[in-house]
C-alpha positions as a Python dict, from the first residue, in 0.01 Angstrom:
ca = {
    (1, 'M'): (0, 0, 0),
    (2, 'N'): (-202, 175, -271),
    (3, 'I'): (89, 407, -350),
    (4, 'F'): (321, 111, -396),
    (5, 'I'): (76, -54, -637),
    (6, 'I'): (46, 268, -839),
    (7, 'W'): (427, 294, -853),
    (8, 'L'): (462, -73, -948),
    (9, 'V'): (208, -44, -1231),
    (10, 'M'): (384, 264, -1369),
    (11, 'V'): (726, 93, -1355),
    (12, 'I'): (587, -216, -1530),
    (13, 'A'): (425, 6, -1795),
    (14, 'W'): (759, 182, -1847),
    (15, 'N'): (945, -148, -1882),
    (16, 'F'): (698, -292, -2132),
    (17, 'G'): (655, 39, -2316),
    (18, 'Y'): (1029, 98, -2359),
    (19, 'P'): (1203, -242, -2358),
    (20, 'E'): (1509, -96, -2534),
    (21, 'A'): (1580, 142, -2243),
    (22, 'S'): (1919, 107, -2077),
    (23, 'P'): (1945, 2, -1711),
    (24, 'L'): (2042, 358, -1619),
    (25, 'E'): (1724, 491, -1779),
    (26, 'D'): (1522, 229, -1589),
    (27, 'V'): (1671, 343, -1258),
    (28, 'V'): (1620, 713, -1336),
    (29, 'V'): (1255, 657, -1432),
    (30, 'A'): (1193, 444, -1121),
    (31, 'V'): (1331, 724, -902),
    (32, 'I'): (1122, 987, -1083),
    (33, 'L'): (810, 772, -1045),
    (34, 'S'): (888, 725, -677),
    (35, 'L'): (910, 1102, -628),
    (36, 'F'): (582, 1139, -818),
    (37, 'N'): (422, 890, -579),
    (38, 'L'): (550, 1085, -278),
    (39, 'I'): (375, 1391, -420),
    (40, 'L'): (58, 1187, -472),
    (41, 'K'): (76, 1063, -114),
    (42, 'K'): (103, 1420, 13),
    (43, 'Y'): (-194, 1553, -185),
    (44, 'L'): (-422, 1248, -178),
    (45, 'K'): (-364, 1173, 193),
    (46, 'F'): (-296, 799, 154),
}
């Protein structure tokens, strides 16, 4: 659950930080952040 919250906070920060981003950019960033969270899960043992 902690990983999901980290991912959600980063996605919200992206959306508020770059409101002019296209929907494609939003999807690409969400996927990149998801991969980042998988890496965090592996190294932080969540």
